N, C-alpha and C positions, 0 to 999 in steps of 0.2 A: 636250714638256718628259717627260725623264726620270724618269715617278714614283718608280720603283722609289729615287734617290737622293737626289728630295722628301723622299719618307715614310720616310725612313731618319734613324738620329738624324745620321749629317752633318751635316743640312739643318734639324732639327726642333731641336734645343738650342741652336743658333745662334740661328736663328731666334726661337725662344719669348726667350731672354734682350733679342735686340734687336728685340723686340717690347711689349716687358714691360710700356712705359711709354706705348702708344702708345695714343690710343682707340678706335679702329677697329681691334682685336686680329685678329680674322678677315680680317680685311681686307689687315692689316701682313701675317701668316702665309701666306695666301696670295701675296700677292706676292716675301715673302721668298724662298719655295720655290722658288719660277718664278727668280728669280735666281740662285742658290746653285749648281739644277743647272747653269742654264747654263755659271755663272764657276768650280762647283766649290771656292767658298768665301764665308763672310760677314761682311762685316767689325765688327772691336767698336764697342760703344757710343760708341767714341768718333769715330770719321770711317771717310768712304769709301778711307782711304788705305792698307789694307793688304787692299784688295781691289780694282786698277785696273777691273778688268773689270765690277764693280757699279755704278760711275760710268757705264759708257758703255750700259747698259741702259735703251733709252729708248720710252714709247709712240709711237704713229705721230703723236702731235702734236707731239712734238717734247720733251712732259717724262721729269723723271726717271721710270724704271718701281719702281724698285726701295729700298723705304725706310729 
């Protein structure tokens, strides 16, 4: 993971907005930053179609990794 990108405003601000209503905010932020560093984008709160890469990151069990 590119920690410089994950910690930057490029990922932090959009992830904060995306995770603002999440029940588990810390966990949401962690995975959002991981996905942002891989995809170089974070979709808006209305869906993942604005950042298609985000939808294709999965866990080893096949579940969507990105919140």
